[in-house]
Backbone bond lengths (Angstrom), bond angles and torsions (degrees), N, CA, C in turn:
res aa  C-N    CA-C-N  psi(-1)  N-CA   C-N-CA  omega(-1)  CA-C   N-CA-C  phi
1 M - - - 1.420 - - 1.517 106.74 -
2 E 1.387 120.82 127.22 1.420 124.56 176.53 1.612 107.18 -91.14
3 L 1.239 108.67 132.23 1.497 114.90 169.05 1.433 109.35 -118.42
4 Y 1.534 113.36 174.55 1.555 112.64 -170.49 1.631 99.99 -137.92
5 H 1.307 104.70 162.24 1.487 119.82 176.60 1.487 105.03 -142.03
6 F 1.351 121.20 124.59 1.436 133.01 179.69 1.401 112.89 -95.90
7 S 1.406 120.26 134.36 1.456 124.26 -176.29 1.450 112.11 -147.97
8 S 1.235 122.16 155.15 1.388 126.69 166.73 1.562 112.91 -84.88
9 D 1.299 116.07 -4.64 1.451 124.64 -179.52 1.558 110.65 -98.14
10 P 1.342 117.34 121.91 1.334 115.46 -178.13 1.504 116.91 -96.42
11 N 1.302 116.28 10.85 1.491 131.79 -170.69 1.482 115.28 -116.09
12 I 1.292 120.27 16.02 1.500 118.10 -174.80 1.591 106.15 -81.90
13 E 1.391 110.51 124.23 1.568 116.30 176.54 1.498 110.47 -98.71
14 V 1.377 121.73 -26.52 1.336 121.24 178.47 1.659 107.93 -147.75
15 F 1.233 118.29 143.13 1.402 123.46 178.09 1.598 102.73 -104.85
16 K 1.395 110.44 114.65 1.452 124.44 178.79 1.595 108.96 -96.92
17 P 1.363 113.70 133.52 1.471 111.58 -178.22 1.550 109.34 -60.30
18 R 1.381 116.77 147.00 1.432 120.37 -179.98 1.478 108.58 -153.83
19 V 1.267 122.36 157.01 1.452 128.89 176.09 1.450 106.01 -74.90
20 K 1.339 114.00 123.07 1.439 116.54 174.94 1.578 117.08 -79.34
21 H 1.335 118.48 140.43 1.393 121.76 -172.09 1.553 113.42 -50.89
22 N 1.208 121.54 -36.37 1.494 122.89 -178.39 1.549 112.92 -99.62
23 R 1.243 116.18 13.40 1.561 122.05 -177.29 1.464 110.61 -141.36
24 Q 1.442 115.57 51.60 1.438 123.60 -176.58 1.542 113.03 -62.13
25 D 1.240 114.56 -23.10 1.371 125.34 179.67 1.613 117.92 -68.98
26 M 1.302 110.34 -15.05 1.530 120.18 -170.29 1.432 100.06 -102.89
27 P 1.555 112.47 159.60 1.394 123.65 172.59 1.675 106.01 -75.55
28 P 1.388 115.05 170.80 1.315 116.73 173.54 1.480 118.85 -62.87
29 I 1.278 120.19 128.49 1.451 123.89 -172.81 1.531 113.80 -142.30
30 V 1.187 115.16 162.68 1.542 122.93 169.94 1.542 108.15 -105.22
31 W 1.322 112.97 127.32 1.578 119.04 178.64 1.351 112.06 -93.33
32 A 1.337 117.54 144.85 1.527 121.90 173.10 1.474 101.95 -145.71
33 I 1.402 109.96 167.78 1.494 121.78 176.89 1.520 111.22 -135.19
34 D 1.261 114.56 150.83 1.518 121.72 179.32 1.494 111.21 -71.93
35 K 1.286 117.99 172.63 1.490 125.79 174.30 1.505 111.85 -68.79
36 E 1.420 115.45 -38.67 1.581 115.65 177.56 1.544 114.80 -59.57
37 H 1.291 112.28 -23.43 1.531 113.33 -166.01 1.550 110.47 -117.22
38 E 1.325 115.22 2.53 1.404 121.90 -173.15 1.586 111.77 -57.04
39 F 1.260 121.01 -32.34 1.358 131.24 -179.99 1.472 111.96 -48.81
40 T 1.389 113.06 -33.58 1.517 119.00 -174.20 1.519 111.06 -65.64
41 F 1.352 115.69 -7.79 1.514 118.75 -177.68 1.491 111.64 -120.74
42 F 1.327 115.43 21.74 1.544 121.31 169.40 1.377 108.20 -80.54
43 F 1.339 126.10 55.24 1.472 128.60 -175.97 1.581 100.40 -151.75
44 P 1.351 109.35 158.10 1.523 118.03 172.99 1.597 106.16 -64.67
45 R 1.236 118.70 148.18 1.464 127.09 -167.38 1.567 108.77 -46.91
46 D 1.255 119.43 -51.04 1.445 121.21 -170.76 1.489 115.85 -87.36
47 C 1.311 119.70 0.35 1.461 123.00 -172.64 1.446 112.26 -69.77
48 P 1.410 119.88 115.64 1.404 120.55 177.45 1.629 107.28 -72.50
49 R 1.388 108.68 151.46 1.402 120.86 -173.15 1.464 114.05 -165.07
50 I 1.239 117.20 145.58 1.393 125.07 169.74 1.477 113.63 -117.35
51 V 1.482 114.83 128.78 1.513 117.80 -170.01 1.508 97.75 -125.84
52 Y 1.325 114.23 130.77 1.519 121.95 177.21 1.555 109.15 -140.98
53 T 1.264 109.36 144.53 1.535 120.20 -176.11 1.538 111.75 -119.22
54 R 1.299 108.28 137.74 1.543 112.25 174.53 1.545 109.30 -76.16
55 T 1.326 112.81 133.05 1.396 122.31 176.97 1.555 111.55 -136.33
56 P 1.293 116.27 155.24 1.582 119.30 -169.41 1.504 110.53 -61.22
57 D 1.378 119.25 -20.81 1.470 120.73 -176.97 1.447 124.11 -86.49
58 I 1.419 112.58 3.30 1.494 119.97 179.92 1.531 110.42 -77.03
59 S 1.270 120.11 147.47 1.402 121.26 177.13 1.525 110.90 -65.44
60 E 1.365 118.37 159.04 1.431 124.37 179.79 1.561 108.12 -64.38
61 E 1.317 115.92 -37.58 1.449 120.24 176.78 1.554 113.38 -62.76
62 D 1.356 116.87 -42.73 1.408 119.81 173.93 1.582 116.94 -68.86
63 E 1.281 117.00 -31.74 1.353 124.96 170.70 1.441 112.05 -54.30
64 I 1.386 117.28 -49.14 1.433 125.19 -177.04 1.571 106.74 -66.52
65 R 1.361 108.27 -50.55 1.502 112.50 -173.24 1.431 120.40 -63.01
66 F 1.353 116.23 -39.86 1.416 123.39 -175.27 1.597 113.43 -97.76
67 F 1.346 116.47 -23.55 1.430 112.35 178.60 1.473 116.44 -116.88
68 G 1.365 112.81 -15.22 1.554 117.01 172.07 1.424 109.14 49.93
69 T 1.305 123.16 -128.73 1.438 131.41 -162.09 1.626 100.57 -102.21
70 T 1.324 129.05 4.26 1.327 121.24 -175.41 1.635 111.19 -81.65
71 N 1.298 113.89 149.25 1.471 114.90 178.28 1.576 112.40 -100.20
72 S 1.404 112.63 6.63 1.308 117.23 177.21 1.480 114.33 -80.64
73 N 1.360 121.28 143.32 1.430 122.03 178.82 1.483 113.46 -88.34
74 I 1.225 118.65 -10.87 1.494 126.62 178.98 1.439 111.62 -125.88
75 V 1.304 112.54 133.63 1.539 121.11 -178.30 1.527 104.53 -127.30
76 I 1.243 117.55 129.17 1.426 124.51 168.76 1.523 114.01 -118.89
77 S 1.340 114.30 120.62 1.453 119.94 -177.70 1.563 108.46 -104.84
78 V 1.394 117.73 135.72 1.417 126.49 -176.69 1.581 107.55 -138.85
79 E 1.325 114.70 141.94 1.439 122.82 179.19 1.589 107.16 -65.44
80 T 1.279 117.07 135.33 1.380 123.71 -174.56 1.609 118.80 -55.55
81 H 1.378 113.74 -32.21 1.494 118.62 174.52 1.547 116.92 -59.51
82 W 1.423 111.77 -14.66 1.368 114.60 -177.69 1.574 115.95 -89.05
83 F 1.316 109.37 -5.47 1.489 120.73 -174.15 1.585 110.66 -46.39
84 H 1.246 112.53 -60.02 1.523 118.79 -178.97 1.559 115.51 -55.80
85 A 1.335 108.40 -47.95 1.559 114.77 -179.75 1.446 109.36 -61.16
86 I 1.449 126.71 -38.94 1.349 124.47 -176.67 1.406 110.84 -76.92
87 N 1.306 117.95 -26.38 1.580 118.72 -173.80 1.555 107.37 -88.24
88 T 1.232 117.88 -13.40 1.548 120.05 175.97 1.540 113.18 -110.14
89 A 1.274 120.16 -9.06 1.470 120.55 -175.27 1.549 110.39 -69.43
90 T 1.261 114.28 150.20 1.531 123.30 161.85 1.553 104.53 -118.11
91 I 1.205 116.37 125.08 1.401 122.89 172.91 1.568 113.33 -108.43
92 F 1.258 127.71 172.35 1.397 133.52 -179.25 1.524 114.73 -125.04
93 K 1.326 110.95 122.07 1.490 116.97 -178.14 1.563 105.72 -98.88
94 Y 1.255 116.38 119.82 1.513 118.30 169.42 1.394 111.58 -104.04
95 T 1.424 110.82 130.26 1.513 117.68 174.28 1.407 108.24 -86.85
96 L 1.309 119.53 130.22 1.425 127.40 -177.10 1.677 113.83 -117.99
97 P 1.275 114.98 140.71 1.527 112.86 179.71 1.420 106.52 -76.27
98 G 1.336 118.58 140.93 1.533 127.13 -166.77 1.518 113.55 -92.63
99 Q 1.273 117.32 -2.39 1.500 121.10 -174.08 1.635 112.45 -55.55
100 S 1.298 114.81 -45.72 1.429 109.82 -173.36 1.491 115.98 -94.59
101 F 1.371 118.36 0.54 1.475 123.62 178.03 1.504 111.27 -82.71
102 K 1.362 110.79 148.96 1.537 118.44 174.49 1.468 102.45 -126.34
103 L 1.389 116.62 143.55 1.481 126.83 170.09 1.487 112.52 -46.24
104 F 1.326 117.99 125.99 1.404 121.00 178.88 1.596 107.47 -109.25
105 D 1.288 121.33 -44.73 1.371 126.37 -177.63 1.614 111.55 -142.72
106 E 1.207 117.46 97.91 1.412 118.16 -179.82 1.570 119.44 -56.37
107 I 1.305 112.45 -40.53 1.530 112.32 178.65 1.528 113.01 -60.55
108 A 1.372 112.92 -41.03 1.429 119.46 -174.25 1.552 111.89 -85.12
109 G 1.334 112.10 -18.10 1.624 117.02 -178.17 1.601 112.02 75.00
110 Y 1.355 110.39 30.03 1.568 118.82 177.36 1.444 112.09 -83.52
111 Y 1.322 120.06 134.37 1.456 120.60 168.21 1.557 107.46 -126.43
112 I 1.323 114.61 155.71 1.448 115.20 178.70 1.492 113.03 -136.46
113 S 1.248 120.20 152.37 1.454 127.13 179.16 1.532 111.20 -134.87
114 E 1.346 113.17 140.22 1.525 115.96 172.90 1.466 117.43 -82.54
115 Q 1.443 111.35 -10.59 1.548 121.75 -171.36 1.526 112.15 -90.23
116 T 1.260 115.42 152.09 1.526 120.98 167.47 1.475 106.34 -65.17
117 I 1.341 116.28 140.10 1.516 118.21 -173.55 1.522 105.81 -131.73
118 E 1.378 112.10 141.57 1.417 117.80 -178.26 1.428 103.61 -109.87
119 P 1.334 120.90 126.48 1.572 121.15 -177.88 1.508 107.50 -66.02
120 M 1.345 112.19 153.05 1.498 117.82 172.73 1.518 110.62 -90.46
121 A 1.290 112.42 -28.75 1.610 117.89 -178.34 1.455 110.08 -155.77
122 M 1.274 116.06 162.02 1.411 127.09 170.06 1.451 110.18 -134.43
123 E 1.383 117.24 135.77 1.431 124.20 177.51 1.536 113.37 -131.43
124 P 1.272 120.93 120.83 1.475 118.38 171.76 1.484 117.08 -71.24
125 I 1.301 117.80 134.53 1.494 122.13 -177.36 1.495 108.41 -120.24
126 S 1.228 118.28 130.80 1.513 127.81 173.73 1.471 111.43 -133.76
127 K 1.258 117.58 179.17 1.520 124.35 -171.93 1.431 110.72 51.53
128 L 1.451 112.81 58.59 1.452 114.89 -172.09 1.456 118.52 -68.23
129 T 1.321 117.91 -32.97 1.522 124.39 175.53 1.446 107.58 -59.41
130 E 1.360 117.31 -48.56 1.550 120.02 176.54 1.452 109.80 -52.92
131 R 1.265 121.74 -53.05 1.437 126.58 -178.68 1.603 111.96 -50.83
132 L 1.259 113.63 -47.94 1.416 122.72 173.73 1.570 114.42 -51.35
133 M 1.403 110.60 -52.27 1.351 118.67 -175.36 1.533 111.35 -67.19
134 E 1.312 119.29 -28.82 1.507 129.12 178.93 1.539 104.74 -63.67
135 H 1.265 120.94 -26.01 1.534 125.80 178.64 1.417 111.46 -92.84
136 N 1.315 121.00 4.84 1.477 129.26 -177.08 1.429 111.05 55.77
137 I 1.408 117.60 48.09 1.451 128.15 177.05 1.453 105.28 -100.23
138 E 1.330 119.48 131.93 1.381 123.07 172.60 1.411 111.09 -83.73
139 I 1.380 119.14 133.10 1.537 122.62 175.97 1.537 98.89 -108.83
140 R 1.433 107.34 139.85 1.467 117.15 175.85 1.477 104.94 -126.11
141 W 1.329 120.32 137.41 1.400 128.52 -174.57 1.555 98.54 -111.13
142 M 1.453 109.75 132.46 1.415 122.03 -175.65 1.480 113.47 -136.60
143 T 1.284 125.95 138.60 1.374 122.24 179.91 1.581 114.98 -69.64
144 N 1.399 116.20 -24.61 1.403 121.12 171.95 1.425 109.73 -150.52
145 L 1.393 120.06 140.13 1.326 125.29 -179.91 1.561 119.44 -88.95
146 N 1.396 113.53 -11.19 1.436 118.05 175.09 1.462 120.36 -44.76
147 P 1.409 116.52 -56.84 1.413 124.25 -171.45 1.613 103.54 -57.27
148 L 1.383 115.52 -49.24 1.522 116.75 -172.16 1.571 106.92 -65.16
149 R 1.342 118.44 -40.79 1.458 116.34 179.06 1.526 112.76 -58.04
150 E 1.386 116.83 -46.57 1.548 113.04 178.47 1.518 110.36 -68.14
151 A 1.213 123.42 -26.55 1.446 121.57 178.41 1.586 111.69 -76.16
152 I 1.325 118.84 -39.11 1.465 117.84 176.41 1.585 109.33 -66.49
153 L 1.322 118.93 -39.77 1.408 122.76 -179.01 1.445 112.59 -59.17
154 K 1.422 121.62 -29.80 1.406 126.60 -175.05 1.562 110.91 -102.08
155 S 1.287 116.74 3.28 1.523 126.30 178.97 1.486 116.60 -89.39
156 T 1.239 118.03 178.02 1.503 125.42 176.43 1.546 112.38 -90.96
157 I 1.352 112.28 6.03 1.555 118.02 178.66 1.448 104.77 -78.30
158 K 1.422 120.44 125.21 1.332 123.40 177.49 1.514 111.77 -113.98
159 D 1.256 120.93 -18.37 1.507 125.56 172.99 1.470 113.77 -96.04
160 F 1.428 112.94 84.43 1.454 119.09 -179.07 1.412 110.82 -144.04
161 G 1.303 123.58 155.70 1.387 128.76 166.96 1.445 118.53 -128.60
162 I 1.312 120.58 135.98 1.429 123.24 -178.13 1.627 105.32 -112.93
163 H 1.340 119.96 103.55 1.421 124.03 -169.44 1.553 108.02 -104.54
164 R 1.344 113.34 137.41 1.507 124.27 175.60 1.494 115.44 42.59
165 F 1.392 108.75 42.98 1.473 114.18 -177.67 1.597 115.97 -65.53
166 E 1.356 113.12 -22.82 1.516 118.65 172.98 1.552 108.52 -50.78
167 N 1.315 120.87 -23.90 1.478 124.64 -173.02 1.483 110.64 -94.76
168 A 1.355 118.78 -6.53 1.448 120.18 -178.61 1.463 111.49 -72.37
169 K 1.302 120.64 162.12 1.404 126.55 178.44 1.598 108.85 -62.63
170 K 1.273 113.83 146.32 1.500 113.01 173.65 1.463 109.33 -76.52
171 Q 1.285 117.21 159.22 1.390 121.25 179.61 1.474 106.75 -63.83
């Protein structure tokens, strides 16, 4: 199984286990993501975003509220001031061998390894919004993510991710 790691650094020769800034309770590890969920990293590293997926178990009210008239099953909301950064960014997708990784979060597609990992390949990725649209993902631009975060947390949506929220505008 191939897994991926996304970075703004094009020169990573090895991934050494480290403690993640927002996971201080965990030992040093290397993080990776599976192919199905890689799109959640088609953003500059520090870009705050909320990703949520339509599933059969959401209420009819939440279906209307969060998906409205879109036929997309995935919506990603981003603050508008990130528009230029997203559209001009180049990120780097590292392909990692999956042997030493174990599943950490099935919904998010996260895998972890306690070993040092040498990447098998690196690919630069640009035109990030185009790549998202190729996956039939709806991108919503918002002036502030806080109201959406609060609404998602109180909703029947269970398949969601809130990424880099410490970088979102304050209410």
